[in-house]
N, C-alpha and C positions, 0 to 999 in steps of 0.2 A: 504493500500500500504506500502511496505517495505521502500520506499524512503521517506526521511524527506523533507517536503516542508515548507518554512517559512510562517508566518502569512500574509505576504504582498501579497501572491498569493490569488486572490479573489475566491469566491465560483464558479462562472461560469467557470473559468479556471481549477479549481480542478475537476469539473464534466466532463469537456471536456477531461482532462487527464485520468480520470478513465474510460471513455467510449473508449478512444483510446487504453488503455491497454487491456480492455476486447476484443475489436475487433481484435487487433493484435495477442493476445494469443489464439484466436479461430481458427486460421489457422496454419497448420503445413508445407505446401508446401512452399519452399523457395521463389519462384517467387511471390506467393500470399502474403506472409509475407512482402516482400520488397515493393510491391505496397501499402499495407495497412500502412506501416510505413511512406511512402512518403505522402499518402493521409491524414493520421491523423496528421502528423506534420504540414501540411498546415492548417488543421482545428483548431488545438489547438493554433497555433501561429497567426491565422488569417492573413496569408501571401499570396503573389501572387503565390508562388511556393515553392516546396521542392524537394530534391533529396536524394537518398541513394547511396553512393559510397562504393563498397567493395574493399578490398585490394587484389591484385594478388601478393602474396609473391614471386613467382618465377621471376617475372619481376619487382617487386617493383613499381607497378603502381596501381593507383586508377581507378576503372572502374564504370561508371554510370550504375547501375542495375535497378533503378526505378526513375521516375521523374514526377512531376505534373507541371501544368502551360501551357500557350499557346504553348510553343515549347518543352514541356517535352519529347515527344516521340522521337524527333530528338536527344536528348542527350543520350538515352539508347544505350549502347555499346561503347560509346566514352571512351577513356582512356588517362591518362597522368601520368607523373612522380609523384610518391607519395611524392616527396620532394617539389613540386611546390604548389603555391597557399595557400589560407587561410585554405583550407581543409588539405593540407599537413602540415601546421603549427599546426593545432589541433591534427592531428594524431601523430606528432612528439613530441609535448609537453604533450600529454594526457590531455589537458585542452580545454574546450569550449572557442571559440573566438567570440567576438562580434565586428562587424565593422559597424559604423553608416554611414560612407562615404567611399566607396571603392576607390574613386579617390585619397584619401589621405593615402592609405595603400600600402606600397611597396610590400607586399606579395600577393596582389591581382593578380590573373592570368586571363587576359582578353580573353583567347582563347575560353572559353565557350560562352561568349557574342558574339564573332565574329562568332561562329558556329550557334547560335540560333537567331542572330540579335535582341537580347533583351538587355536592359540596367539594370544592377544590381546597385541599389543605396546603399543598406545596406544588411548585412547578418549576420547570426549566424551559426557557424560550431561547431559541438560537436562530439568528437570521440566515436566510438562504440568499447567497450572492453568487453570481457568475461573472467573473471579471469585475466590472464596475456596475453591473446591472442588478437592481433590487428585484428579487423574485418573490420573496415572501418570508414566512417564518414557520419553523417546526416547533411544536410544543409537546411536552410530556407532562402528565399530571399524576400526583399521588403515588409515591413509591410503594411497592408491596413488600411485605416481610421486613420492613424497617421503618423508622419514624420519619426520616427526612432524606432528601437527596444529598449526596456527598460531593466533595470537590472532584472525585474521580468520575462521578456521574456527569458533572458539568463538562469535564474534559471529553468524555465519551460523546456527549451530545454535540459538542463543537466539531469534533472529527466527523461524526455522522452527518451533520448538517452540510459540511463541505463536500462530502461524497454525494449526498443526496442532491445538492444544488446542480451539479453537472448533469445528473440524470434528469432532473426536472427541466433544465434548459433544453436538453436533447429531446425530451418528450414534447415540449412546446414547439420546437422546430419541426418535429415529425408531424404533429397535428396540423401545423400551418401548411406544410408542404402537401399533406393529404387533402386538406381543404382547398388549397389553390389548384391542385390537379383536378379535383372533381369539378370545381367551378370552371376551369379552362375547358374541360371536356364538354360542358354544357353551354359555354359561351360560343356559339357557332358564329363565325364571321358573317357580318350582315351584308346582303346584297343591297345595292343602292335603289332608291325609289326611282322608277322609270316613268317619265311623262313630261309633257310640256304644256298641258292645258291649264287654264285659269284655276279650276278647282284643285288640281294637285299642286299647283304653285302656291295656293293659299295654305295648303296643309304644310308644305315645306317651310313656308314663312313662319307659321306657328311653331313648328319644331325648333327652328333656329332661335326664336324668341324665348322659349321656355327652357331650352337645354342648359343654359348657363345658370339657371336658378336651381333651388332644391324643391320647387313646388311639386306637389302631387298632381299627376296628369290622368285624366280619364278620356280614353279613346273610344269613340262610339262609331258604329257603322254596321252594315249588313255583313253576313258571313262571307268570308273570302275577299274582303276589301284590302287586306294587308295590314291589320292592326299590329301584329307583332313586328313587322318590318318598320313601321313608324316608331314603335317603342325602341327598337334597336337604333334607329336613326337618332332619336333623342339621346340615348345613352352614349353613343359614339361621338356626339357633338358636345357632350358635357365634360366637366372636369373629372368625372368618375370613369372615363373611358378606359383607364388602365386597370380598373377593378372589374370583377365579373358582373355580367347581367344574367340573372337566373330567371327562367320562365316556369310558371306553374299554371296548368290548366285546371281551373276550379271545377269544371264540369266532368272531368275524367275520373274523379276520385270520390269515394263515399265520404260522409261527414267525418268519420273517425280517421280514415286514412289521410284526408286532406289536412286535418289538424296535425297529425304526425308529420306529414310532408312539409308543412309550413314551419312548425316549431321544433321538430325533432322529438325523440323519445328516449327514455332511459331503459336500460336492460330490465326486463320483467315488467314493464309498464302495462302490458296486455299480452294475451296469448299470441305467441309467435314473435314477440320482441326479444330475440335471443342476444342482442347486443345494442349498445347505445347507437343512436342514429343522429347525425347532424342534420338539422332542418334547413330549409331553403333560406330563412332569414339569416342564419349564421353563415351559410355559404355566400350570400350576397353582401355580407358586411363590407361597408365602404363603397359598394356599387349600387346596382339597380335591381329591384325585384319586380318582374312583370307578372301581374295577376290577370290571366286571360279568363274570359267567361265569368266575370265577377258576379253577374246576376244570378248564377246558379249556386252561389255559396249559401249553406245553411245558416239560419239565424244565430245559432249558438257559436258558430265559427266567426260570424260577423262581429259578435260581441268581443271575442278575443282579438280579432284583427284591429278593431277600433282601439282597444287598450294599447296594443303595440304601437299604433300610429300616434297615440297621445303621449305615451310614456317612453317610447323607444327602448322597451325592454320586455322580456317574456320569460316564461319558464317552460322547459321541455315537458312533454306529456309524461306523467309519472315521476317528475323530478321536483326538487325544492330550490335548486339554485337559480337565482335571477340572472339572466344573461342580457347584457346591454348590447344594442346593435345600432349601427349607423347605416340605414338603408333608404334609398329613394324609391318611392312607389310609383309605378306606372301601371294603371289598370285598364282593362278593355272589356267591352260587352256589346253584344248585338241585341240585347233586350232593352225594353223601355223601362228604365229604372224608376221614372216617375209613376208609371202604372203599377209597378211592383210595390212601390211605397204605399200607394192607395189601397192595394190589396193586402198590406201588412206583411209582405214577403221580403221586403228590404228595408233596413233601418234608415230612418231619416238622418240621424246623427252621423252614420257612416257615409251616407251619400254626400253630405255637405263637407265632410272631411276629405273625401276622395275627389269630389268635383271642383277642385281648386282651379284647374286649367283644362277645360274641355277642348278636345279636338275631334270634330265630326269628320268622318271620311266619306267621300263621294262614292256612290256605286259606279261600276264601270260604264253603265249606260249613260251616266251623267258626265262622263269624261271620255266619250267614245272616240274623240279625235286622238287619244293616246294609244288606241289599239294597234296601229302599225308599229309604233316604237316598242310596245310590249311584245308584239308578235316577233319582231326581230330579236329581242332580248331572249325570249323563251326558245326560239329556234336555235340560237347560238348555244344555249345551255343544254338542250336535249340531244343535239346532233352527235356530239362525241360519244355519249353513252349508248345511243342507238346504232352507231356504226354505219350511218348513211350520209350521203352528200347533202348539202344545204338545198332545200327545195325552194321553188318559186311559187307564190300564190297568184293564180290567174285572177283577172278582174272580177269575174262572176263570184268566185269564192270570197274574195275580199269584200265585195258588196254585200254578200249574204251575212258575213260576220259583222259588218258595220250595222246591218239592220237588226240583228239579233239582240234581245234585251239583256242577256247574260245574267240570269238570276243568281248564278253561283259566283259571279264576279271574277276577280283575277284568278282564283283557284280553278274555276271551271275553264277559263281561257287557257291556262297552262296545260290542263289535261287534254283539251281538244287539240291544241297544237302538237303535243307529243303524239297523239293518236294519228293525226293526219300526216305528220312528218314521217312516221313509220310506214303508213299506207302508201305515201307517194314514193318512197324508196329513193329519194334524191332527185326525183323529177318535178313535175308540176302538181301543186295541190289544186284539185278541181272540186266542183260541187259534190262529185261522187265520193270524195274522201271525207267530207264533212258529215257530222251526225244529221239525221233527217230533220230534227227540229230546227237546225240552222240552215241547211240547204233549202228547205221548203220556203224560206223567207226571201229567197233571191227574186228580185223583180226590178232591179235597177238596170236601165238600158246600158248598152255598150258605150264606152267613151267615144266621142265624136271629135274629128280633127278640126272642124270649124263650125261657125254658126252664121247663117246669112243675115245680113243687116237689112231689114225691111224698111226702116225709117227711124227718125229720131224718137218717135212716140212709141215704138215697138221695143219691148224689152229684149235684151240680148240673151239668146239661149246660152246656157252654161256649157263651155266647150269641154269640161272635164266629166261632169256627171250627167250631161245630156238632158237637162230639164230647165225650163225657164224659171229663173230665180224670182220672177215677178208674176208667175202664173198662179192666180188665186185658187185654181182647181187642183194644183199639184201639191207636193209636199210643202211643209212650212219652210220659210226661208232659213230659220235657225237650224233645222235638221239637215237641210241640204248643205248649208255652210259647214256644219260639223263633218259631214261625209266628204265634202270637197277637201277640207283641210286635212282630213285623215288620209285621203288618197294622194295628196301632194306630199305629205310626210313619208308615206310608204315609197313613192317613186324616188324621192330624194335619198332615202335610206338605201334603197336597192341599188342606187347608182353612186354611192359614196359621196353624196351631197354635191355631185356635179350637176349644175342646173341645166346645161345644154342636153346632157344625156337624159335627165329626168323629164325635160320638156318633150323630147322625142318619144319617150315611153308613154307619156300622157296624150300624145297627139296634138300638142299645142306649141305655139312659138315660145322662144325663150323670154321675150319681152312680156308675153302674157303670163308666164310662170312667175317672173320677177314681180309683176304687179300683184299677183295673188300671195306670194310670199310676204310682201310688204303689208298687204291688206290684213292678213291673218296674224301678223307678227311672228312668223315662223323663223326660228334661228336654230343653228346646228347645236345639238346638245354638247355640253362641255365634257 
């Protein structure tokens, strides 16, 4: 052993110390290390009980993390001011403290005895230090088979604490690495938001404004509109970008499982809880927690979520230790929370706590001019995995897709694109490759190369979508404009934003295309 022990320490004590060191260093998980430290301290000092208190530097509090003795389990999770008690004195002075009669020591803090209904007669408290870092304190109380602790006991505790400190620090590092690795596995790199329409530009503007703050965000919109993508965009534009973003689907888990998923659980908390589990709040500490399908959360879980939002602390299921967290909440739902509140299914106080910065997402049909850009993006993403060449969408197929209302929104669009890309086999995507519900909506005339001018009072026929933009019997002007803008974007994208080539593909002049590009405010995506 690296620690120097005086000759006054007998052989049995040395052997016990050696065995304690071996056992403590055989474990790497922090909770197991702390339990072993408390257990071995009790054995080495032949005491009635021992405890390990770790320092919470953010609150300057000592927290009982492990304890032995008749009432040891009741202590775990309790915390108190790190300046109080004999433990506080040991931490502050960086020296072990021996007290033979606590009733005569003014630093003794009797709050622990009041909690456990035990009587502490004497104790030794030794600080846990690793290099210059304050880790906490190890305490042993009430010697057995003798009246008081001796100077030899004090020396043993000092050596024991030095050995234990290294193991505790290693356990903390191991836990942090484990937590970071799990968080990194779940923090999937975010694809960028695709689109150039006014509705999606407004969404991106809201994301930029709220990202720099710590405000809670509520994203609303139909299923498949990209709520998690927006949440990831907010996270990656925030100062928390280097910390994890953890997502939880509240609709995918039962009430009991969701509570365990959010807050974690202790070993034995319920049937099947064979080990301690770290919850999503702990995994997301310092980062962002995305709560998807918030409207599906049971009311009992809503109450606990509200407390965490208010207090920034929680307790694992089946546990007693209060865990402090620093988490930014971004929630999402496709439900009408106002209606759920009226029905008594969603708490008003939670809604007002969550709905600090609402971001409504447009349905795909309300940003249909983005479809060509989305189509290009999804084709590029699926072609490598399908092992086919990049297909070309013929005008009829594109027109049918522009007419379709897309009830499943972006998610449905991606699935359709993957299907028809596979069916086309690297050739042209035609109406036959589209699902029937989309193909049957095709009714847009073929593009025309020119439109005859009948006179000044006669409206010009649109040379791209082949209908009069002033024809009261035709489609609405706004719908035609959206389709025209979408087809221009598609042609530009297909031709690498070469306006001459795009104009030829559309069957119009370059000047006519430039006019429409300016009219619709079209610009090449950055």
